[in-house]
C-alpha positions as CSV (number, residue, x, y, z in Angstrom):
1,M,-43.1,-7.2,-36.2
2,M,-42.5,-8.8,-39.2
3,F,-39.1,-8.5,-41.5
4,S,-38.8,-8.6,-45.2
5,A,-36.2,-11.2,-46.8
6,E,-34.5,-8.3,-47.7
7,S,-34.1,-6.7,-44.2
8,S,-32.8,-10.3,-43.2
9,F,-30.2,-10.3,-46.2
10,F,-29.2,-6.9,-45.1
11,L,-28.7,-8.2,-41.1
12,F,-26.9,-11.4,-42.3
13,I,-24.2,-8.8,-44.6
14,I,-23.8,-6.7,-41.6
15,I,-23.1,-9.6,-38.8
16,L,-20.6,-10.8,-41.3
17,L,-18.8,-8.2,-41.7
18,L,-18.7,-7.5,-38.0
19,I,-16.9,-10.5,-37.2
20,Q,-14.2,-10.1,-40.1
21,L,-13.7,-6.9,-37.8
22,C,-12.9,-8.6,-34.8
23,K,-10.9,-10.9,-36.6
24,S,-8.8,-8.2,-37.8
25,V,-8.2,-6.4,-34.7
26,E,-7.5,-9.4,-32.8
27,A,-5.1,-10.1,-35.4
28,N,-3.7,-6.7,-35.2
29,E,-2.9,-6.9,-31.7
30,Y,-1.3,-10.2,-32.1
31,E,1.3,-9.4,-34.5
32,D,2.2,-5.6,-32.1
33,C,2.5,-7.8,-29.1
34,R,4.5,-11.0,-30.3
35,G,7.5,-11.9,-29.6
36,T,10.0,-9.5,-27.6
37,F,11.3,-6.0,-28.3
38,V,14.5,-4.2,-28.3
39,C,14.9,-1.0,-25.9
40,R,18.5,0.2,-25.5
41,N,20.0,-3.2,-26.2
42,V,17.6,-5.2,-23.9
43,S,15.2,-7.6,-25.3
44,L,11.8,-7.7,-23.4
45,S,8.6,-8.7,-23.7
46,Y,5.2,-8.6,-21.6
47,P,4.7,-6.9,-18.9
48,F,7.0,-4.1,-19.8
49,Y,6.5,-1.7,-22.6
50,D,7.3,1.9,-23.4
51,G,4.2,3.0,-24.9
52,L,6.3,3.8,-28.8
53,I,7.9,0.6,-29.4
54,R,5.6,-1.7,-27.5
55,P,2.3,-0.5,-27.0
56,A,0.6,0.3,-23.6
57,Y,-2.2,-2.7,-25.4
58,C,1.0,-5.3,-25.1
59,G,2.3,-4.8,-21.5
60,Y,0.6,-4.4,-17.9
61,P,0.4,-0.8,-15.9
62,G,3.8,0.0,-13.7
63,F,5.8,-1.7,-16.3
64,Q,6.3,0.6,-18.8
65,L,10.1,2.1,-19.9
66,D,11.8,5.1,-21.0
67,C,13.8,3.7,-24.1
68,S,15.4,7.6,-24.5
69,E,18.9,7.6,-25.8
70,E,20.1,9.6,-23.5
71,Y,20.1,6.7,-21.0
72,D,22.6,3.7,-21.4
73,T,19.6,1.1,-20.2
74,P,16.3,1.4,-20.2
75,E,14.3,3.0,-16.9
76,I,12.1,1.8,-14.7
77,L,10.6,2.6,-11.5
78,V,10.4,-0.5,-9.4
79,T,9.8,1.5,-6.0
80,A,6.8,3.1,-4.2
81,T,8.7,6.3,-4.4
82,A,10.1,8.3,-8.2
83,E,13.7,6.6,-7.8
84,I,14.7,5.4,-11.2
85,Y,16.2,2.2,-11.8
86,G,18.0,0.7,-15.0
87,V,16.9,-2.5,-16.5
88,L,19.8,-5.1,-17.7
89,Q,17.9,-8.3,-18.9
90,M,14.7,-10.2,-18.6
91,D,14.1,-14.1,-18.4
92,S,10.4,-14.7,-19.3
93,R,10.6,-18.1,-18.2
94,S,11.5,-17.7,-14.9
95,Q,9.2,-14.6,-14.5
96,T,12.2,-12.6,-13.2
97,V,14.0,-9.0,-14.4
98,S,17.6,-7.9,-13.5
99,V,17.3,-3.7,-12.5
100,A,20.4,-1.6,-11.3
101,R,20.2,1.4,-8.9
102,N,21.4,4.6,-11.2
103,D,22.7,6.6,-8.6
104,F,25.4,3.5,-8.4
105,W,25.9,3.2,-11.6
106,T,29.0,5.6,-11.9
107,N,29.9,5.3,-8.1
108,Y,29.1,4.5,-4.8
109,C,28.2,8.2,-3.9
110,P,24.7,8.9,-4.7
111,E,23.2,12.7,-4.3
112,R,21.1,12.0,-1.4
113,L,20.7,8.7,0.8
114,F,17.7,6.4,1.0
115,N,17.0,2.5,1.3
116,T,16.5,0.4,-1.6
117,T,12.6,0.1,-0.9
118,L,10.4,-2.2,-3.3
119,N,6.8,-1.5,-4.9
120,Y,5.3,-5.0,-3.6
121,T,2.2,-5.0,-5.7
122,H,4.4,-5.5,-8.7
123,Y,7.8,-6.9,-7.8
124,R,8.8,-9.4,-4.9
125,Y,12.7,-10.5,-4.3
126,P,14.0,-14.3,-4.8
127,Y,15.8,-16.0,-2.7
128,V,19.0,-15.4,-4.8
129,V,19.2,-11.7,-2.9
130,D,21.0,-10.3,0.4
131,N,21.2,-6.9,1.9
132,F,24.5,-5.0,2.1
133,T,25.2,-2.1,3.9
134,L,26.9,1.1,3.1
135,Y,27.8,3.2,5.4
136,Y,28.9,7.4,4.8
137,E,29.8,10.0,6.8
138,C,32.6,8.2,9.3
139,P,35.3,10.1,11.0
140,R,38.9,9.1,10.1
141,P,40.2,7.1,12.7
142,D,42.7,8.9,15.6
143,I,44.7,5.9,14.6
144,P,45.2,4.5,10.9
145,A,43.2,1.3,11.0
146,T,44.9,-1.9,10.0
147,P,43.0,-2.6,6.9
148,T,40.8,-6.0,7.1
149,S,39.5,-8.1,4.6
150,S,36.1,-7.1,5.8
151,D,35.8,-3.7,4.9
152,I,36.4,-1.6,2.1
153,P,36.6,2.4,2.9
154,F,36.0,4.7,0.2
155,Y,35.3,8.5,0.1
156,C,32.3,10.6,-0.9
157,S,32.9,14.3,-0.1
158,N,29.9,15.0,-2.1
159,I,27.6,14.2,1.2
160,N,29.9,15.5,3.8
161,P,32.6,17.6,2.6
162,T,34.2,17.1,6.6
163,L,33.3,13.1,7.1
164,S,33.3,12.2,3.7
165,L,35.0,8.4,4.4
166,G,32.6,5.8,3.9
167,Y,32.9,1.8,4.1
168,F,31.4,-0.8,2.4
169,M,31.2,-4.0,4.7
170,I,32.0,-7.4,3.0
171,D,30.2,-9.2,6.1
172,D,27.0,-7.3,7.1
173,N,27.3,-8.5,10.5
174,D,30.3,-6.6,10.9
175,A,30.7,-2.9,12.3
176,P,32.8,-0.2,10.6
177,P,35.5,0.8,12.6
178,T,34.2,3.9,13.5
179,P,31.2,4.8,14.4
180,C,29.2,6.7,10.9
181,H,26.7,8.7,10.9
182,S,24.5,7.7,7.9
183,N,24.2,4.1,6.2
184,I,21.7,2.7,3.9
185,I,20.8,-0.7,2.5
186,V,21.1,-1.6,-0.8
187,P,20.4,-5.5,-2.8
188,L,22.9,-7.7,-4.7
189,N,22.6,-11.0,-6.0
190,R,24.2,-14.1,-4.3
191,S,26.1,-15.1,-7.2
192,V,28.1,-12.0,-8.3
193,E,31.8,-12.7,-7.7
194,E,33.4,-11.9,-4.5
195,I,33.9,-8.4,-3.2
196,T,37.6,-7.7,-2.5
197,D,38.2,-3.8,-3.7
198,Y,36.3,-1.1,-4.9
199,T,36.7,-2.6,-8.6
200,S,34.4,-5.7,-7.9
201,L,32.4,-3.4,-5.8
202,Q,31.6,-1.3,-8.8
203,R,31.1,-4.4,-10.7
204,A,28.4,-5.9,-8.3
205,F,26.6,-3.1,-8.3
206,R,26.6,-2.8,-12.1
207,T,25.6,-6.3,-12.1
208,G,22.2,-5.6,-10.6
209,Y,19.8,-7.9,-8.7
210,E,16.9,-10.3,-9.8
211,L,13.2,-8.8,-9.0
212,E,10.2,-11.5,-9.4
213,Y,7.6,-9.5,-11.4
214,I,3.6,-9.8,-10.8
215,A,1.6,-9.2,-13.8
216,E,-1.3,-11.9,-13.6
217,N,1.7,-14.6,-13.9
218,E,-0.2,-17.7,-14.3
219,L,-2.6,-16.1,-16.5
220,C,0.2,-15.0,-19.2
221,D,1.0,-18.9,-18.8
222,N,-1.9,-20.3,-19.9
223,C,-2.2,-17.6,-22.4
224,R,1.0,-18.7,-24.1
225,A,0.2,-22.2,-23.8
226,S,-2.4,-21.6,-26.1
227,S,-0.4,-19.9,-29.0
228,G,-1.9,-16.4,-27.5
229,E,0.2,-13.2,-26.9
230,C,0.1,-11.9,-23.3
231,G,-1.3,-8.1,-23.0
232,Y,-4.0,-5.5,-20.9
233,D,-7.3,-4.3,-22.3
234,I,-6.7,-0.9,-21.7
235,N,-10.9,-0.1,-21.6
236,R,-11.9,-3.1,-19.1
237,R,-9.2,-2.6,-17.2
238,R,-8.2,-6.2,-17.1
239,F,-5.1,-8.9,-18.7
240,A,-6.0,-9.6,-22.0
241,C,-5.0,-12.8,-24.2
242,Y,-4.6,-12.2,-27.9
243,N,-4.8,-14.8,-30.5
244,N,-3.9,-14.9,-34.0
245,G,-7.5,-13.9,-35.5
246,S,-6.5,-15.1,-39.2
247,A,-6.7,-19.2,-37.6
248,L,-10.1,-19.5,-36.3
249,S,-10.8,-23.1,-35.1
250,K,-13.3,-25.1,-35.6
251,K,-15.3,-24.2,-32.6
252,K,-15.5,-20.4,-33.8
253,L,-16.3,-21.5,-36.7
254,K,-19.6,-23.7,-36.3
255,T,-20.5,-21.1,-33.8
256,I,-20.3,-18.2,-36.9
257,L,-22.4,-20.4,-38.9
258,I,-25.4,-20.6,-36.2
259,V,-24.9,-17.1,-35.7
260,A,-25.4,-15.9,-39.2
261,A,-28.2,-18.4,-39.9
262,S,-30.2,-17.7,-36.7
263,S,-29.7,-14.2,-37.8
264,V,-31.3,-14.8,-41.2
265,V,-34.6,-17.0,-40.1
266,G,-34.9,-15.5,-36.6
267,S,-34.2,-11.8,-36.6
268,A,-37.0,-11.6,-34.3
269,M,-34.6,-13.2,-31.7
270,I,-32.7,-10.1,-31.6
271,V,-35.6,-7.7,-30.8
272,V,-36.2,-10.3,-27.9
273,A,-32.7,-9.8,-26.7
274,L,-32.7,-6.4,-26.8
275,V,-35.7,-6.1,-24.7
276,Y,-34.0,-8.8,-22.5
277,F,-30.8,-6.5,-21.9
278,T,-33.0,-3.0,-21.6
279,R,-35.1,-4.9,-19.0
280,R,-32.2,-6.1,-17.4
281,K,-30.2,-2.8,-17.4
282,V,-33.1,-1.5,-15.8
283,S,-33.1,-4.2,-13.1
284,Q,-29.5,-3.6,-11.8
285,K,-30.7,0.2,-11.2
286,L,-32.9,-0.8,-9.2
287,N,-30.7,-2.6,-7.1
288,I,-31.9,-6.6,-8.0
289,L,-28.7,-8.4,-6.4
290,T,-26.6,-10.7,-8.0
291,K,-26.4,-14.5,-6.8
292,E,-23.3,-13.3,-5.0
293,E,-25.0,-10.5,-3.5
294,R,-27.5,-12.5,-2.3
295,R,-25.5,-15.1,-0.3
296,D,-23.7,-11.7,0.9
297,C,-26.5,-10.2,2.4
298,Q,-27.4,-13.6,3.9
299,D,-24.0,-13.7,6.0
300,V,-24.6,-9.6,6.9
301,E,-28.1,-10.7,8.2
302,A,-27.0,-13.5,10.1
303,M,-24.3,-11.6,11.4
304,L,-27.2,-8.9,12.6
305,R,-29.2,-11.6,14.0
306,C,-26.7,-12.9,16.1
307,Y,-26.5,-9.3,18.1
308,G,-30.1,-9.4,18.7
309,E,-30.9,-6.1,21.0
310,R,-27.3,-5.7,21.3
311,A,-27.0,-4.5,17.7
312,P,-26.9,-0.8,16.8
313,K,-30.4,0.5,15.1
314,R,-30.7,-0.6,11.7
315,Y,-32.3,2.4,9.0
316,T,-33.7,2.5,5.9
317,Y,-31.7,4.1,3.2
318,R,-34.4,6.9,3.1
319,E,-34.2,7.6,6.3
320,I,-30.2,8.2,5.7
321,K,-30.9,10.2,2.9
322,K,-33.3,12.6,5.3
323,M,-31.1,12.5,7.8
324,T,-28.1,14.0,5.9
325,S,-30.7,15.8,3.8
326,R,-29.8,14.2,1.0
327,F,-26.1,13.8,1.6
328,K,-26.2,18.0,1.8
329,E,-23.0,18.8,3.5
330,K,-19.7,16.8,2.8
331,L,-17.2,16.3,5.8
332,G,-14.4,14.3,4.1
333,E,-13.8,11.8,1.6
334,G,-11.9,8.2,1.7
335,G,-11.3,4.5,-0.1
336,Y,-14.4,3.6,1.0
337,G,-16.6,6.6,0.2
338,G,-17.7,9.7,1.4
339,V,-18.5,11.2,5.1
340,Y,-21.7,13.2,5.6
341,K,-23.2,15.9,8.5
342,G,-26.7,14.6,9.4
343,K,-28.7,15.3,11.9
344,L,-31.3,12.8,14.0
345,Q,-35.0,13.2,15.0
346,N,-33.6,13.9,18.6
347,G,-31.6,16.7,17.3
348,S,-28.2,15.0,17.6
349,V,-25.8,15.6,15.1
350,V,-24.0,12.4,13.5
351,A,-21.5,11.7,10.9
352,V,-22.5,9.0,8.2
353,K,-20.5,6.7,6.4
354,L,-21.9,5.9,3.1
355,L,-19.6,3.4,1.4
356,K,-19.4,3.2,-2.1
357,N,-18.1,-0.1,-3.4
358,V,-21.3,-1.7,-3.2
359,N,-19.9,-4.8,-5.5
360,C,-17.5,-5.7,-2.9
361,K,-17.7,-8.7,0.0
362,G,-19.5,-7.9,3.1
363,A,-16.4,-8.8,5.4
364,D,-15.0,-4.9,5.8
365,F,-18.9,-4.0,6.3
366,I,-19.6,-6.8,8.9
367,N,-15.9,-6.3,10.8
368,E,-17.1,-2.4,10.8
369,V,-20.3,-3.1,12.4
370,S,-19.1,-6.1,14.7
371,G,-16.1,-4.7,15.9
372,I,-17.2,-1.5,17.0
373,S,-20.8,-2.9,18.3
374,G,-19.0,-5.1,20.8
375,T,-16.9,-2.2,22.1
376,N,-17.6,0.9,25.0
377,H,-14.3,2.7,25.9
378,V,-14.0,6.3,25.7
379,N,-11.5,6.3,23.2
380,I,-13.2,4.3,20.3
381,V,-15.6,5.9,18.3
382,T,-19.5,5.3,19.3
383,L,-21.6,3.4,16.4
384,L,-25.1,4.7,16.8
385,G,-26.3,2.9,13.9
386,Y,-26.3,1.7,10.3
387,C,-27.9,1.1,6.8
388,F,-28.1,-2.6,5.0
389,Q,-30.7,-2.2,2.2
390,G,-29.3,-4.1,-1.1
391,R,-26.6,-2.4,-2.4
392,K,-26.9,0.5,-0.2
393,R,-24.6,0.7,3.0
394,A,-23.5,3.3,5.3
395,L,-22.7,3.9,9.0
396,V,-24.1,6.3,11.7
397,Y,-21.4,7.4,14.2
398,D,-21.4,10.1,16.8
399,F,-20.3,13.5,15.1
400,L,-16.9,14.7,16.5
401,P,-16.4,18.5,15.4
402,N,-12.8,18.4,15.4
403,G,-12.8,15.9,12.8
404,S,-9.7,13.5,11.6
405,L,-5.9,13.8,13.6
406,D,-4.3,13.8,10.2
407,K,-5.6,17.3,9.5
408,Y,-3.3,18.9,12.7
409,I,-0.6,17.0,12.2
410,Y,0.2,16.8,8.2
411,C,0.9,21.0,8.0
412,D,3.3,23.1,5.7
413,Q,6.3,25.1,6.9
414,N,4.2,28.2,7.1
415,Q,1.9,26.9,9.2
416,T,1.8,27.0,13.3
417,S,0.4,24.1,14.6
418,V,-2.8,24.8,17.0
419,L,-1.7,21.3,19.2
420,E,0.8,22.0,21.8
421,W,2.9,19.3,23.0
422,E,1.3,18.0,25.7
423,T,-1.6,17.9,23.5
424,L,0.0,15.6,21.7
425,L,0.9,13.3,24.2
426,Q,-2.4,13.1,25.6
427,I,-3.5,11.9,22.1
428,A,-0.9,9.5,21.7
429,I,-2.0,8.2,25.1
430,G,-5.5,8.4,24.5
431,I,-5.2,6.2,21.1
432,G,-2.6,4.2,23.0
433,R,-5.3,3.2,25.5
434,G,-8.2,2.4,23.1
435,L,-5.4,-0.2,21.2
436,E,-5.1,-1.3,24.9
437,Y,-9.0,-2.1,25.2
438,L,-9.3,-3.7,21.8
439,H,-6.0,-6.3,22.5
440,Q,-7.0,-6.7,26.3
441,G,-10.1,-5.1,27.3
442,C,-12.6,-7.0,24.8
443,R,-14.6,-10.9,25.2
444,T,-12.8,-11.0,21.7
445,R,-9.4,-9.6,20.8
446,I,-9.5,-7.4,18.0
447,L,-6.3,-6.5,16.0
448,H,-7.2,-3.0,14.0
449,F,-4.8,-3.4,11.3
450,D,-5.0,-0.1,9.9
451,I,-3.9,2.8,12.9
452,K,-3.4,6.0,11.0
453,P,-4.0,9.5,11.7
454,H,-7.0,9.5,9.1
455,N,-8.5,7.1,11.1
456,I,-7.9,9.2,14.2
457,L,-10.9,11.2,15.2
458,L,-10.8,14.0,18.0
459,D,-14.1,15.5,19.8
460,A,-14.3,19.0,21.4
461,K,-12.0,18.5,23.5
462,F,-9.4,15.9,21.4
463,C,-9.8,13.2,23.1
464,P,-8.8,10.9,20.4
465,K,-11.2,7.4,19.0
466,I,-10.3,4.7,17.1
467,S,-12.8,4.5,13.8
468,D,-12.5,2.4,11.1
469,F,-12.7,-0.9,11.6
470,G,-13.0,-2.5,8.2
471,L,-9.7,-4.2,8.1
472,A,-9.8,-5.1,11.8
473,K,-9.9,-8.9,12.6
474,P,-10.6,-10.6,15.6
475,C,-9.0,-13.3,17.4
476,L,-8.7,-15.5,20.8
477,Q,-7.3,-14.3,23.9
478,T,-5.0,-17.1,23.5
479,E,-3.8,-16.9,20.4
480,S,-0.2,-15.3,19.6
481,L,0.1,-15.3,15.6
482,M,-2.6,-15.0,12.8
483,T,-2.7,-15.8,9.3
484,M,-3.0,-13.5,6.8
485,S,-4.9,-13.6,3.8
486,G,-3.6,-10.8,1.9
487,T,-1.9,-7.4,2.7
488,R,-3.9,-5.3,5.2
489,G,-3.0,-1.9,6.2
490,T,-1.6,1.5,4.4
491,P,2.2,1.8,3.5
492,G,3.8,3.8,5.7
493,Y,2.2,2.5,9.0
494,I,1.8,-1.1,8.1
495,A,3.9,-3.6,10.0
496,P,6.7,-5.6,7.7
497,E,5.3,-9.1,9.0
498,V,2.1,-8.5,7.5
499,F,3.3,-8.1,3.9
500,C,6.2,-10.4,4.2
501,R,6.1,-13.9,6.3
502,G,10.0,-13.5,6.7
503,F,9.2,-11.4,9.5
504,G,7.2,-13.1,11.3
505,G,3.3,-13.5,11.7
506,A,0.6,-10.8,12.2
507,S,0.0,-10.2,15.9
508,H,-0.8,-7.2,18.6
509,K,2.6,-6.2,17.7
510,S,1.5,-5.3,14.4
511,D,-0.8,-2.6,15.8
512,A,2.2,-1.4,17.7
513,Y,4.3,-0.8,15.1
514,S,1.6,1.0,13.0
515,F,1.2,3.0,16.3
516,G,4.8,3.9,16.7
517,M,4.8,5.4,13.4
518,L,1.6,7.9,14.1
519,V,3.4,8.9,17.2
520,L,6.5,9.9,15.4
521,D,3.7,11.7,13.0
522,L,2.8,13.8,15.9
523,V,6.3,14.5,16.4
524,G,6.7,15.2,12.9
525,C,4.7,17.6,12.3
526,R,6.6,20.5,14.6
527,K,9.6,19.3,13.0
528,N,7.9,20.7,9.5
529,N,6.5,23.7,10.8
530,V,9.9,25.1,12.4
531,A,12.9,23.7,10.5
532,G,11.1,23.7,7.2
533,S,12.9,20.6,6.7
534,D,12.6,18.9,3.2
535,K,12.7,15.1,3.7
536,T,12.9,13.0,1.2
537,S,10.1,10.1,0.7
538,S,12.6,7.4,2.5
539,E,12.8,9.5,5.6
540,L,9.2,10.0,5.5
541,Y,8.7,6.3,5.9
542,F,11.4,5.5,8.3
543,P,12.8,8.3,10.1
544,H,16.8,7.9,10.0
545,Y,17.1,11.2,11.0
546,I,16.2,11.5,14.6
547,Y,18.7,8.6,15.6
548,K,21.0,10.7,13.8
549,Q,20.2,13.6,16.3
550,F,20.6,11.5,18.8
551,Q,23.9,10.1,17.7
552,L,25.2,13.8,17.0
553,N,23.8,15.1,20.5
554,Q,22.5,18.1,18.8
555,D,20.0,20.5,20.7
556,Q,16.8,18.8,19.3
557,D,14.9,22.4,20.4
558,E,16.3,23.6,16.7
559,L,15.2,21.1,15.0
560,L,11.6,20.7,16.6
561,G,10.8,23.7,17.7
562,I,10.4,23.3,22.3
563,S,10.3,26.2,23.5
564,N,10.9,25.0,27.5
565,D,13.1,21.9,28.8
566,G,9.2,20.5,29.8
567,E,8.3,20.3,26.3
568,K,11.9,19.1,25.3
569,A,11.4,16.3,27.4
570,L,7.7,15.5,26.3
571,Q,8.7,15.0,22.4
572,R,12.4,13.2,23.6
573,K,9.9,10.9,25.4
574,M,7.1,10.2,22.6
575,V,10.4,9.5,19.9
576,I,11.7,7.2,22.4
577,V,8.6,5.2,22.7
578,S,7.9,5.0,19.2
579,L,11.2,4.0,18.2
580,W,11.0,1.0,20.5
581,C,7.3,-0.2,18.7
582,I,8.9,0.3,15.1
583,Q,11.7,-2.1,15.9
584,T,11.4,-4.4,12.5
585,N,11.6,-7.6,14.6
586,P,8.1,-7.6,16.5
587,S,9.5,-9.6,19.3
588,S,11.5,-6.6,20.5
589,R,8.5,-4.3,20.2
590,P,6.4,-3.5,23.5
591,S,3.3,-4.5,23.8
592,I,0.5,-1.3,23.7
593,S,0.4,-1.9,27.7
594,K,3.9,-1.2,28.0
595,A,4.3,1.5,25.5
596,V,1.2,3.3,27.1
597,E,3.4,2.8,30.8
598,M,6.5,3.9,28.6
599,L,4.8,7.7,27.8
600,Q,3.2,7.9,31.2
601,G,6.5,7.5,32.9
602,D,10.0,8.9,33.6
603,L,12.1,9.9,30.3
604,E,15.3,8.3,32.5
605,L,13.7,5.4,32.6
606,L,13.9,5.3,28.6
607,Q,16.6,4.0,26.9
608,I,17.0,4.4,23.1
609,P,16.4,1.5,21.1
610,P,18.6,0.1,18.2
611,V,18.0,1.0,15.0
612,P,15.8,-0.9,12.2
613,C,16.7,-2.7,9.9
614,L,14.6,-3.0,6.5
615,S,16.0,-6.7,6.8
616,S,14.1,-10.2,7.8
617,P,14.9,-11.0,11.7
618,P,17.3,-13.8,12.5
619,S,15.6,-17.4,12.7
């Protein structure tokens, strides 16, 4: 292919214009994001943005503010729920932000009671924050109590007109003068002034508490050290460092001159490059693997060779497509990918899990295959085969006609549960036996780390089977604690020690916590059906209402739809066992074997456990 001098000249001009355009765009983003911006009299910078004063590409996802004039302070979500918090100040050097709960801004009588939670993806507590407890719905003492220096009484008639007394305990280890029906935990800075009365308590709430924000902090530090401004590339969905495009370095200038000169004298190289990139794109479509992916494949292949004849049957991707009739009937969808109904050559019906995240490392795939291949238990799903071909990965299981447990327990108020209380109890016992087998019955102890209703499958007789071993981790029988690399599990079922070292190390007691939350879900379905409860998100995550019912000695049948004393005893037993399993301190939880024994035992032998609190256990 021949190029004239005129064509080369025009190509040279186009390249220079493109270079100038790139410089202009980068300079504009740099100017938009440099320095701080003021939102309701508070000076803020990356990672915060509002989308108006400061564009979204100057911030980081999850840190959007509301700077409307109707609020006294910038508003932001810092929790996994929809609760609004006010931003008081920001310190970019220490990478902290001070926030305060809006519902405690004017008084300490919020419209509804909920614990202060945190979105650990974006924030974490610094060491200067302590938890304090406020007690509500407290009866008046028969004999007027003598005021002490450790409690501050207050009144909140909006929560319960008949029980309007409340207390704030200065020493969190002390109990209120009278037993109260409700309490919530709120964090405060240690550095706030001493709290002695209503006024100082209100000032403490307005002072708020510090949070360390997490938004690619190290990358931002490096960016600012090179005189850049931090931001976020919305199109590529990753951190961006904007530089002042008006001042090009010598290295960049040299690169520009080389590119321009090469374009004039060697335009044919562009054609070569286009051909190269076109072939590369085609190669990617043909599943040609990168070096990292080839290493990943070698790891998986080595693992499969270790199992030898004990490994499940290996299928080609063509066989997977054939058995599922080209993925004709979809059974469900999860974070890993889709599940499809299929049929083997012998007529057996199977479920095929097609993994969609093909670019990730093969650790989850190895865990799934190795975790299930070495098991043989009625309450563990059976892995019949797998496919590992380039980027194509699939797992073949026995088909379980009743699907996953979540379909039967997440019911709306107008639905009637098809599962009787005896069936729910047997499902809980079956799940417990499956976990007991993983913890004690295998040659290598297996910790699941993702027990939840979605990962429990039911056969035709509603016998439960544990599935999805992607997060499972093997350990020696002699190991009591494990080292975790990153948070594992599902919010709402994950044990506190898995995501926070302050609660201890992860162990088989972490599965016990998830099991307890799952059993509470089994009981909670009947509560939603009959009582039509409009539970808040904090109650769904942490069931204080159950403790409240036990404390008030109210009949459980009205709340949970119990028709006879036998069913009432079953649900009460399930609740007590689950509350033992979700104790915050791992050492206070029973083992799975003990939990199964309690579920099968007499109700009269069970004691009601203490109320767990969302604070680190004593060291």
